[in-house]
N, C-alpha and C positions, 0 to 999 in steps of 0.2 A: 302447481303454481310456483314459479321461480322465486327463490328468496332474494330480496334486494338488500344490498349493503352500501351505505354511504361512507366513502373514505375521505376524511378530512386531513390532508397532508400537503404541506407546501414544498417539499423536496421532490422535484419531478422524477428523479430516478427511483426513489423509494415508492412514490405514488404509483409509478408504472409497474414496479415489481409486485406490489400488493395487488393491484388491479388484474394483472395477468394471471396470478396464482388463484385469485378468487374466481376469475372467469373459467379457468381450467377445471375448477372444482364445481362448476355448475351454478355459480351465483351471478346475479345481475348486479353490475357495479355502477354506482354513481360517484362522481368525483367533485371535490371542492378544494381549492388552494388555500382558503381561509374561512374563518367563522362566518363572515358576512355572506359569502357565497353559499355556505352550508345552510344558513338560516333561510336564504331565498329559495333554495331547492326544497327545503322542508315545508315551505308554505304550499308548494304544488303537489308534493308527493311525500308520503311518510314511509320510509324504508323499514325493513325488518330489524335492522341493526346498524349501529354507527361504529366506525373505527376512527378515533380522534387522536391527532398528535397534540402533545402538550405545548410545544413552542411553535405557535403560529403567528404570522404577522398580524398586527393589530390586536384583536381580542385573543387571549390565550385559550387553549383547549380546556383548561380548568374552568375558566369563566363561561365558556360555551356550554359545558356540561351542566354547571350550576343553573344557567339560564333555562336549559331544556328540562331540567328536573323541577323547576318552579312553575312550569306550564302543564296544565291538565292534558293537553293533546300529546305532549312528548314525554310526559313524566315516566312512563313505563318502558320507554325504548331501551333495549339492551345496548350497552355501550362498553367498548373496550378501549382503554387509553394506550397509546403507543408513545414511547418516549425514550430518550437516551439517559434520562435521569433515573438512576438505579438505587439511590440511597433509600434506606428504610423509611425515613421521614417523608421522602417524596412519594413513595408508594402509599403511605398512610393518608397523605393529603389528597392524592388522586382518588382513592377509594372513598374517603370521607366527603369528597366534592360530588360523588354520585356515580363514578365509574363502577361497573360490575366486575371488571377484571382490568389487569395492569400488565402490559408486556414491555419489557426493556429491550431497546435496540442494542446490538443487532439480534434478530431472532430468525429462526428457520421458518420457511413457508409451511412445513408440516406442523410445526407447533402452532402457528397462527390458525390454520384450518382446524386443528384439534380443539383449540380454545374456543373458536367460533361455534363449532358443533356442540361442545359442552354447554356453552352459554345459551344457545338456542334450545337445547333440551330443557334447561333449567328455567329460563325466563320467557321463551316463546315457543312452546312445544308445537304449536300449530304451524310454525315455519320450519320445523325439523323435517329431515328426509327419512326418518325412521318409520317402519311399518307399524300400524296400530291394528290391534285385533280385539274386538269386544263381541261376546255372544256368538262366536262363529263367523263374524263378519270381519274380513281382512282388508284394510285400506293401505295401499302402497302409494306414497306421495310421489315417488320417482317415476313410476310407470303410469300414474294417474288411473289406477284400476281399483275396483272394489270387488272382491271375490267372496262368494258364499259357496262353500263346497267346491264344485267344479264349474259353478255359474259365475260369469262376469256380469255385474249389473250395469245397465246402460245409462250411466249418470252423465249429465252435461257438465261443463266446467264450473258453473256457479253451484250446482247441486253438490258436486264433488267438494268444493271448497267449504261449503256449508256443513256437509257431513264431517269433513276432516276437523273442522273447528269444534263442532259438538262432541266428537269422539275424543278429542284431546282434553276436554273439560267435562267429563260425565258427572251428572248429578248437580251441576251448577246451573242456576237460572240465568239466562241471557236475555236482556232486553232487546227489543227490535233495533234500537239505536246502536247498541253495542255490536249487534250482528252486522249492521250496515257498515260500521267502521272496520271491523275485523275481517269480514268476508268480501265486501265490495271495495273497501278502502275509502278514506275520506277525500280522495281527489275526484270521486265520482258522485254526482248528485242523483240520488234515487229516493223515492218516498218510502216511508216505513211499511206501507201496505205491500210493497214489493217483497218484503221478507215473507209475509204470509203466502204469497203466490208460490215462491220457491220452496217453502216448507211443504206446501200441498204437493208440489211436483215430486219432491224427495220422498214423501210418504207414499205417493202412488207407485214409485219405482220399487221401494222397499217392501211393498205389500206382497210381492211375489214370494218372498221368503219369510214373511211375518215380522220382519225387523222394523216395520212402520210403528209397532207397538213401543219401540224405544224412544220415539220423539213425542214428548208430552207437552201439551199446551198448559201454561201456568197463567190462569186468568188474571188479567190486569198487569202482568209482568212481562211475559214473553214465552220462551221455550227452553226446555232442558232435555238432555238425553239421559234416559234411565236404562238400567239393565234389568229387563224383566226376567221372570223365572224361565229357565230354559225350556220347560215343557210348553210354554206359550208360543215358542218360536218353531217355525217349520223350515228346516234347511234342506228339505228334499229337492231334488232336481227334476 
């Protein structure tokens, strides 16, 4: 699943430079010239991260971030602030307003990508491109493959995203509504029972190696991924 980033930047040349480098690094790019356009885009699609310029026409980037942090739907979005304001008090204000990181212009594209990757690992590991491995099951977000031993498991796109999210947050209980938001996205309307259907499909595929035992139903709450004793798992091919 391609990671999407919304770039809120009013300088055309800088916006283009950022967008090109993000695209070359494999990210899906959304663009907004000001806070109003950004808010409109966010109503329809929630990206995995925002890059927000401080000095925007109309509403400032600082106020945009504060507004996003005040809403439940956008409260946990990873946000990097981009600005030419490099004084210490400016950085403190940016971070206190809700930015997760603060980059001072000019900056190198390599530094920008490195900071994006670091923030995704910290705040949104399910959107990271890093390989995850639990109990002999190896999930590669880049190639969209799940491998156990020498066997590639035949997961569909939705089952892959579901497993990826569960593996990124082992032992945590996830409600069906949370899984709908994180796996399907809140721009798509599906019923909560859809989660049960896809969990059933995922378990059926994982049964071949015994890894279906990792997905546990929590009555009245949802699902969680547990790491059972290795002796319970069969990784034979």
